[in-house]
N, C-alpha and C positions, 0 to 999 in steps of 0.2 A: 718460608722460602729457604732460609739458611739450613734448617733441619732436614728439609726434604731434598735439598740439593738443587732446587729449582732456581735459586738465585744465581747459580753459576752457568745457567742458560743466558747467553747475552741478550736474547730477545726478551725474556722474562725480566731480567734485571733492568733493561732500558725502560720497560712499562712502568716498573716501580719507581724508577728514578724520575720519569716524567710527571708522574703523580705528585711526588715529593717537591719537584721544582716549580710546577706550573699551575697546580690546582689552587682552589680558593683557600685551602688550608696549608699552602705550601710553607716549607721551612728550608731556606737556602744552606743554612749550616748543616742540617741532616742531609739535604740533597747532595752536597759536596761530599759528605762522608760515604753515602751510597755510591756515588761516582768513582771515589778513590778504590772501592772495593771491586769494581767491575774489571774484569780481565779484558784488555784490549777493547775499549769502548768504541762502538761504531761511529760513523759521521753524524748519524742522527742524534746520538747522545751527546756528542761534542756541541752540535748545533743548539740543542736544547739547553745545555748549561750556560752557553754564551748568551742565548735569548733570555734566559732568567736573570742573569746579572746585568744585561743591558737595561732591563726594565726596573732594575732595583735601585735604592738610594745611592748605591756606589757603582755606577756603570763602568768605572775604570777597571773593575775586576773582570768584566766582560772582555775587555781588551787583553788582559793578562792571561785569561784562559785561551783566548785565540792564539796568542804568541806560543803558549805551551802546546796547543794543538798542532801548530806548524812544525814544531820539534819532535812531538811524540806520536802523532797519528801517521798511519800509512796513507790515509785519504787526503786528497787535496780539498780545500774549501769549495763549495759548490754555490749554486744560485740561491740556496737558503741560508748559507753562512753569512754571506756579505751583507745582507740587509741588517742582520742582528748586530754585526761588528760595527757597521756604519752608524747605527742607532747609538751604540756605546760611545763612539767618537763624538757624536753630536751631544750626547749627555754630559760629556766633560768639556764641551766647546773647545776642542783642540783642533785647529785647522790643519797643522802639518800632518797629524795622524789621519784626519779625514782624507787629505789629498793622497797620502800614501796608500790607503786602502782602495781609494778610487783607481790608482794606478795599478794595483794588484788585480782588481776586477777586470780591468782592460786587458792585462796580460793573460788572464785566465779565459779570454774570449767571452766575457760576460758584460762587456761595456754597453751593450745595447738592451740588456735585460730590464724590462720596465719596472719590476719591484726594486731593483737595485738603484735604477736612476730615480725612482721617487724617493727613496731612502736618502740618496745624495742631495736632493733638493733641500730636504728638511735639514740634513746635517750642515751643509754650507750655511743655511740661514741661521741655525743655532750658533754657528761660529762667528756670526756677523759679516759674512762674505756673500752679500746678495748678488754681487756681479756673477760669481761662479754658479750660485744657485739658479739665477735666471738663465745662464748659458746652458746648464744641464737641461733645464726645462725646455728651451727653445729647440734643443737638439733631439727631443723626443718626437718620433714620427707620428705615433698613435697615442696622444695623451689621454689618460682616463681621469675620472673625477678625483682620484688621489693626487695625480700630478697637479691638477689645478688647485686643489685644496692646499697642498704643501707650499706652493709658491705664493698664493694669496695670503695664507697664514704668515709665512715667512716676512712678506713685505709689511703686513699689518703690524706684526709684533716687533719688526725691525726698525720701525720709525719711518716707514713710507707708506702711510695709509692711502694717499691719492693713487699710488701705483696699484695697490691692492684693489681699490675700486674700479680702476681702469681695466684690470685683468678680469674682474667679474663681469664687466660688460662684454669683454671679448669671449669669455666662456659661454655666455648666453647666445652671442652671435654665432659661435661655432656648434651650437645646438647640444652642449654637454649639459645634462640635467644636474643643477647643484643639489646637494644633500644638507643634512643639519650641520655637518662639519664646516661646509662652505659658509653657511649662515653665521656660525660662531665667528668665523674669521672676518666676514664682512661687517658684522656688527662692531667688532673690535675696531676695524678701520674706521667706521663711522664715529665711534667714540673718540678715537684719537685725533680725527680731523675736525671734531666738533661740528659734524654734519648732522643736525637733528632732522632736517627735512628728508634727507636720503635714508637716515635710519628709520623714520616712520614708514617710508615707502617699503623698505626691507621687511618690516614687521608685517605690512599688508601683503607683500609678496609671499611670505612664509605661509600665511593663512589661505591665500588664493590658490597656491600650488600644492597644498596638502603636504607640506614637508614636515616631517616628524619633529614635533615640538617636545623635546624632553627637558629635563631640568637644567641641563648644561645651555641649551638654547635660550630658555627662559631667563636664566641668570645673565646671559650675554645682553639680552634686551634690556634687563633692569640696569645693568652696568652702562649701556649705551644711553639710556634716558638720563641717568644721573650725571654722567660725564658731559652730556651736551646741555645741562642745565635745566632739564624738564623734570623737576622733583615731583609735580602733581601726577604726570603720566607714570612715573616710576612707582609712586605709592599706589596708584590704581591697579597697576600690574601686580605689584607685591601683594595687595589685599586679595586679588583673585587667585593667586597661585594656590593650588591644592597641595603641592609638595614644596617644602622650602628646606634647604640645608644650611649649614653654618655660613656659607658664601652669601646666600640670599640675604640673611639677617645682617651680616657685617657689612655688606655692600650698601644696604639701605641706611644703616647707622652712620656710616662714613659720609653718605650723601648729605644726610641732615647736618652732620658736624661741619662739613666743608662750606655748607650754605650759611653756617653761623646759628642754625636753629638747634642749640644744645638741648633744650628742654625736650624736643621731639626725639632727638637721638638717644637721650637718657630713658625716656618712656619706652621706645622700642627695645632698648637694651633690658629694661626691667621685664618686658613681656616675653623675652626669649625663653623658650621651654628648657634649653640646656645651653649653658654658657661655657664654651671652651676657652682656652687662653687667647686665641685669636680675636674673640669678641671683646674681651678686656683690653687687649692691645689697640684695637681700633678706637676705643673710647679714649684711652690714655693718650695715644698719639694724636688724636684729633684735638683734644685740649691743648696738649703741648706745643703743636704746630700752629695753633690759632691764638697765640698770646694769652693762654690761660694755664700757666704752669701750676698755679695754686691748685686748681681744680684737678689737674692731672695727677698730682701728688695725693689728693683726696681719694681718687678712684684707686690709686695703687695701694693706699692704706686699707681701702675697703676690700680689695683683693686679698691682701694679707690676712685680714680678719675672717673673711668667708672661707678661706682655704678651699675654694671651689675649683681652683685651677693652680697649677704651678708655674710661676714666672719663668719665661724663657728669654732668650737673647734679645728679641724684639722689645719685650716688656722692659727689660733692664736698660737698653740703649735709650728708649723714650723717656723713662723714669730719670735716668741720669742727665739727660737734656733738660727736663724740667728742673732738677736740682740745680743745674748749672745757671739757669735763668734766674732762679730765686736766691741762689747763695745758700741753699739748704745742705750744708755739709754733713749734718748728722744723718740724714737719709741716704746721702751719697756714700758715707762710711758704711752704713748697714748694708748697702748693695755690694760694696767691695768685699766685706766679710762674707756675705751670702755666697758670692762667686767662688770665694776660696773654700767654704764649708762644703758647697755642693760639688766641688771638683769640676766646675765649669771651665773649659779651656778658653783662655783669653785669645780670641780672634782679634783681627785688626779693628773691627767695628767696636768691640767692647773696650779695647785698649784706647782707641781714639776718644771714646765717650768719657772714660774715667780720667784721662789726662785733662780734657776740656773741663769736666766737672771740677776737678780738684784746683785747676788753674783759676777758674772763674769763682771759686769759693774762697780763694786767697791762700790755699796751702800749696805753694809751688814746689816745696820739697817733696810732698808725696806724689805730685804730678810727675816730678823727675824720677822718683823711685819707680813708678809704674812704667815710664819710658824706658828706663835703662834695664828693667827686669824683663821687658817683652821679648819673647823668642823670635817674633817676626815683626818688622816695622815696614809698613807700606808708606806711600807718599803722604797719605792722610794722617798717619801717626806722627811722622816727622813734622808735617805742617802744623798739627795741633800743638806740639811742644814748642815750636818756634812762636806760635801765637801766644802761648802761655808766658813765655819769657818776654815777649813784646809788650803785653798788657801790664806786666809788672815792672816795666821800665828797665829791663835788663837787655838793652840793644846789643851790646858787644857780645853777650852770651849767645844771644839769638843768631848773630852772624857766625860765631864759632860753631854752632850747631848746624847751620846751614852748610858749612865747610865740611863737617863730618858727614853730613848727608851725601855730599859729592864723593867723599871717599868710599861710602858705602854702595856707591853706584845707583842711587835711587834718583830717578829723574824728576825734578821739581815740576810743579804745574802751577796754574794761575792762582790757586788758593795759597800756595807756598809763597809766591812773590807778594801777594797782598800783606801776608803776615810779616814777611821780612821788611817790606818797605814801612809798614807800621812801626816796627821796631826802631827803624832809623828815625822816623818822624818823632817818636816819643822821647828819644834820648839826644836829639840834635845831631845825629850822624849824617850830616848833609852830604859830604864827599862820597861816603859809602852808598847813600840813597841813590845819588846820581849814578854811580858806577854799576849798581845792580840793575837799576831801570834801563840803562843803556845796553846792558848785556842780555836782558831778557830774550829778545828776538834773535840777536846775532850769535849768541853763545848757547843759549838754552832752548831756542826755537819755541818760545812762548810769546804769543802776540799780546802786547800790553792792552788791558781793557780799561773801562772807565774808572774802575776802582784803583787801578795802579796810578792813573793820571791824578786822581784825587789825593792819593797818598803822597805823591811828589809835590803837589801844590801845598799840601799841609806841611811837608818836610821843609820846603823852602820858606813858606810863610811864617812858621813857628820861629825859624831862625833869623827872621827880620828881613829876609831877602824878598820883599814884597814886589818889587819892580820885576825881578827875575821870575817870580811866581806868575805875575800878570803876563809876561812875555811868553812863558811856558804854555799858558792857556791859549794865547793867541795863536801859537804854532801847532796846537793839537790836531792831528789828522782826523779826529772824530769830534763831533759837536759836544761841547762841555755840557755836563749834566748839572742838576741842582747841587749834587754832592760836591762837585768841583768848585762852583761858586761859593758854596757854604764853607768849604775849607779856606778859601781866600778871605771870606768875610770873617771867619774866626780868627784868622791871623791878624786881620786889621784890628779886631777887639783887643788882642794881646799888645799890639804895638801902637794903638790909638791913631791910626790913619783914617780920618773921617772921610776924606774925598774918595779914596779908593773903596772904602766900605760902602758908601752910598751907591757907587757904580756896580759893586759886586751884588749888593742887595737888590738893586734894580734888575740886574740880569737874572738873578735867582727867582725873583717873583714873576718874571716873564715866563719862565719855564713852570714854575709851580706857585700860582698865585695864592694859594692858601697855606703856604709854608709859615707856620707860626714861629719857627726858629729863626727865620730871617729877621722878622720884626724884633724879636727878643734880643738877638746879637746886635743889631743896629741901635736899639734902644740903650743897650749896656755901653756901647762905644759913645753915644751922646752923653750918657750919664757920667762916664768916666772922665770926659772932657768938660763937664759942667754945662752942657747944653740941655738944660732942664725943660726948656720950651719945645725943643725938638722931641724930647721924650714924651711930652704931653700930647704933641701933635701925632706922634706915632701911635700912641695908645688910643687916641681918638679914632685914628684911621682904622685900627683893629676892631674897635667897637662897630663902626660904621659897615665894615665889610663882614662882620660876623665871626671874626677870627679869635679864637681863644687860646691863650698860652696853655700848653700841656701842663697840668699840674705836677709839681715836684712830689715824688713819692719814694720814701726810704723804707727798706724792709731789714729786719734783723731776726735771725733764727735763735731761739732759746729753748733748750730741752726738746728739739725737734718740731717746734711750733713756729710758724712764721708770723711776726708782728709787723704790720704795716703802718706808716704814719704819713699823712698828707700835711701841707703847710697849715700851721695853726690847728692841727687835729686835737679834738678833745673827746674822741669816741672811745679811747682805750680805757679798759677797766681800771687801770692804774694811773688814770689821767692826773689826779691831784698830786700823787707822789712823783710823777714825771716832771710837772711844772714847778714843784717845790725843788726838786733836784737842779732843774734848769735855772731857777732863780739863784740857787747857791753857786752854780757854775759861773754864771755872768758876773756875780759878786766877786768871786775869786779871780776871774779874768781881769776885771777892772782894777782890782788891787795890784795885779801883776803888770798894769800898763796897757791893757787891751783897749782900743778905740775902734768902735764899729765902723766899717767901710760902707757908707750909704750909697755909694755908686752902684751897688749890686741890687738895689730896689727898683724893679721895673716901673712901678707906679710913680706918678709925679706927686710927691708928698712933700709939703713945705716944712711942717714941724719936724725937727730933728729927732724928738723922742718918738714920734710915730714911726719914722724911718728905722730907728733902732729896734723898735718893737717888731716891725715887719721882718727884719733880719733875724731876730731871736726866735721867730716861729717857723724858720725853715725846717723842712722834714728831717734833714740829716742831724740837726741839733737835738731834735726831739728823740731821734733814735739813739744818739749817743747817750743822753740823759737816761733813757730807759735801760741801755746797756750797762751803764755804771751802777744801777740798782738791781740788775738782774743777772749779770754775768759775773762768775767768780773772778777774783783779782788775778789769778794765775793764767786765765784764759783771755785771748784777744777779743775785742769787740769787733764783730764782722758786720759790715753795713753794705747793702747794695742799693744805689740810687738809680732811678730811671733817666735822670738828666745829668748834664755836666755839673760837678760841684762848683759852687760859686767861691770866689775869692775870699769873701769874709768867712764862710764855713771852713774853708781850708786853713785859714789863719787860726780859727777857734779850735779846730781839731789838733793842730800842732801844739798849741798851748795846753789843751786839755791833757794830751798825752804826756806833757812834762809835769803839769801841776798834780796830776792824779796818778802819775807813774803807771800809765796803761797803754798797751799797744792797741791801736785802732786801725783796722784794715777797711778801707772804704773803696768800693768799686763804683765808678760812675759810668756813664754811658760809653766812655772811650777807654778808660784804663783804671788801674789800681793805684791807691795812694796808701802807703804803709807809713803811719804816724808812730813815732817813737821817740821819746826823750826830747820833744820839741822840734823834731825834724821830720821831713817827709821824703820818702824814697824818690819822688819825683824831682827832687832838688829844685822845686818851684819852677820847673821847665815842664808846662802842661797847657 
């Protein structure tokens, strides 16, 4: 065309440009180069370029082309231009831009054009403004099926499924025939409102009315069955599907995983003809989010070995979360290096995950490095770093960071305040805790939730202000939860207030009768005050009600492998060496004046030597013994425990850090303890 001069005919050039921009083999970079060489492109060519970019992964470029058109073109936007520009505005969810383009369309006397109005319904819905979306819909005199589909889908995806279902009934009443797009929106609404009965009716309606059942509709049915809890109907449909795409497989795998049937999820994953990264992500995320972080890491290692797909941002975020739960810093370090080597840009999701992982794995310095090197910090990045400082007992630093957050003009949210109040609780900053709690709604427009009330009870209770904590609960504007009474009960354990503990335990068990933690805390209070008969009665009550104490479990990572220990565990391959080391430790501790604290034994045991033996078999002691024989002297011993560390183990860890000249980082359910030189970072305030 260039050689023949045909390219310089505007009509011919436009035809070539259209093919390069919109065909199945389109290439937008090439299309843009062709466009730049067209002398005075006509309105059709401008519209085609805007349309191509509006449907691309970067719709903002469609808006930029539109602005350029306004400056360079002799033609004014027409009824074909506006729908594409409006689609681009919806693609970036920018409400002000959507409203501005709406105004331009009205000024151009195109405010009643059906195509433009349908585009506006979708745009406003994409921007989260369902009021404006619905208003546009209601002002259309002659609504077509696209009008109904746009508003129904908007309400279904915008969190108003009941409104979507109501509109569907109105659509039928007005004799507008629904199509396959309508059905996808309605099935989505059924899934979100957990309405299985109506979902079944919709499936029958599709069949009765001969609506086109394409793969998108079938996938919507599958998703509806799974989200409404009917996994059997979902599996029957899945097995009947002649065509399946990656969404079909991953939806079914996710359904099994959420139900807790990991064997079925794994079998289905194995049966997939082609596994892209989204399939791996579903399985990793399912394990990680359902309390199986070890299995999540195993799948991630399998992905690495298979080289079947390349980890993406979702993979890394889920795997970092699993690392954080387990304290698997070696894998977390590998991911951090991988991100740098692959040149992956650190967005706020990855930054938050890295900060959370390093904080929970005990390397607060690296967490701070990640935080301060981040180009962009949203509220979740700031909140994660405040949480990291809080769990490491650096309350003052957490408050300082919160002040810097205000200077950066980042508005705190409910998570920020939970972390900030935890920081005050862990370090005894009572006045600061009161101040921040009282400022939440009045200064920051954040309504306190149950977690914030529990944090305040914990803050007051730990500081010994038990009566004030109780009065605080009595004045709560919302009903106290089990966590609130649990915080008071925990404080009573610290300060030995038996009467208030019995009342708090009673209230807690009214809300959660099977809460084993309540029995354990009250038992510890009785043991601490020498009321062994009460301990025995409580233990008997647990037996009668079939309530079992959650077993203590401590884990330690060595060379990328997680080793777990239960109380009295003898399943480890190095069991003999571990117990030999433990005997040596106890011997050295006794020589240094250590006396076991038998009040930390839940069971009613009369013989002192049996009490001592029970204490020595606590999981964290076994993990420390394994750490001493497995971790190099220059490396800290990092341990994660699923429960609160007991007072005896805390004392033992302090002594070991001094006698063996080793740093021990122990993360329990609530916070970190850094043991070094015979001292703990918590200053025994925990």
